[in-house]
N, C-alpha and C positions, 0 to 999 in steps of 0.2 A: 737586415735588416730591424729586428727586434731584439733586444735584450735574451740572452740565451734561457734565462728563466720561462722565457715568455715563447720558444721557440714553435711550439705546439698552434700557435694563431698567425705563424705566417703562411698558411694556405688562404689568409684572409687581409693580407697584405693590401689589397685594392683598396680597401677601405682605410688607407692612411693618406688623409688626405686633408691639405693646410686648409684650407678655407671654407666657411660654412654653406655658401654656396653651390661648392662643387659636391658638400656629403649629402646636403637636400636633393642634387639633381642626383647623384648614385641610390637613394633610396628611391625615387621615383622613377629610376631605371631598371632597379631590381626588382625580382620576385619575391611573393611573401617565402615561399621556398630559401633562398636566396638568402634573407635577411632573417629567419627562425636559424638556418643554420649554423651564420655566422654569431648571432644571438645567445644559441647554444653554445658553443663553443666559448665566448668571451665574457658573457655573464657570470660564471662561478668563479672565473679568474679577476674580477673587478676592484674588488678589494684588497683580495693579494697585490694587485698591481697598482693600486693608490698607495696603498703600503711601500710597497716598493720605490713608486715615483717621491714618495717625500723626503727618502734619504739624500737626496739630488736638491742642488736650485733652483729655484722653477724656472729663473732666467738664464740658465747656465746648463741646460740638458743636453748631455751627450745626446749624439743620431739616435740612436737607438731608443733610447730613453723617451729623446720629444715623438720618435714614430708610435711608441707605444701610449703616449698622452694623445696623438691625434686619434689612434683607433680607438681610445675609451671614447674620443669627442663620438667618434664615428655608431660607436655602440650608443650613446646618450640619445642618438637621434634615429636608430631606429625600433629603441625602446616602446615607445609609444604605439609606432603600429604594431608590433610584434606584439605586446602586453592587455591593448587596449582596443584599436579596433581594427585587427586585423587584414589593413590593406594599407598601403603607401601613400596615401593622399590622407589629409584633415576630413572625416568625415561631413557631409555639409555643406562644405565650400565651397563648392562650383570651382571656379577659375580662380578665387581670391589667392592673392599671393603678395607675401611681405619680403623684400627684400633687407639683408641687414646691413647697417650700412657703416659700421664699425667694429669690427674683430675685437672679440675678448684680448688684452693683452696677455701675452703669455712671453 
């Protein structure tokens, strides 16, 4: 599922999600302990992962590398809850929610 160099992240393959709404739903459905474990495993490898992915053409990533990119997107999705808010939802936002209408092109 992931490049061999990042096999240590295989236990977090449920975070390989193609669309932002899926990543957001996964964040909301996850406990802080689950997000913290994912963050603790993936964040130290992020810089190395980005350097590794930079060696491939973005519009033609092999599947394992594409999965690593999607996993990195999920890491970004959990970074604020883990680093700042200490909860999955945006504080003081009530039931407010914005749908992403257009995905970034990859």
